[in-house]
Residue, then its C-alpha position, 0 to 999 in steps of 0.5 A: m845473454k849478455g850480463e846474465y851471470l851463471g855460477e860453476f854450480e848453476e850452470l852444473v846443475l842445469l846442465t843436468c837437468l837437460i841430461l835427465k829430461e823428465d826425470a830432472y828432480g832433485i834426487n836424481i840430479v844429485n846421482e847424476i851429478k855424482q856419478r858424472m863428475s866423481r863430486s859429492v853433492n847434497l840434495s838441499s844444496v841441488h834444491v836451493t840452486l833450482y829455486r834460484l834458477e827459477d827465480k832468474g828465469l833460467a829454469k822452469s818447474y812442473m810436476g809429475g805424476t804420483t808415485s807409489d815408492r814416493g807415498g803417492r807424493r808428486k816429484r818437481i821437475f825441472e828444466p831449461t827455459d829459452k832463456g837459461m838455454e841461451v845462457l848455456q850456450e853462451l857460457k860454452a861458446n865463452k869457454v871454447n874460445i878462452w880454450n882456443a886461445i891456448p894453442e897448446l889446449k886447442l878444443s875442436 
């Protein structure tokens, strides 16, 4: 989407939601980013980012089922919206275009 800005951490969180699918909720997102990126991330920054993505219309959430390990509390599951997917695809295309402009670092 032309003109839609997505910060690096927002992009990372939204991509992680795609990886986790129906398990894309707070602590799982934190753990996935830590594992894949070797990056320290705190839960509150992920929650703030998820709600900001919802405010931008790039993510949506729904309540999952109750679990005994959470004392019967439900999890809020996040997923990209169609607009969020468009923004991610545009970001990827733009990055590949820039990387491919550097012959010694060209991506396939």
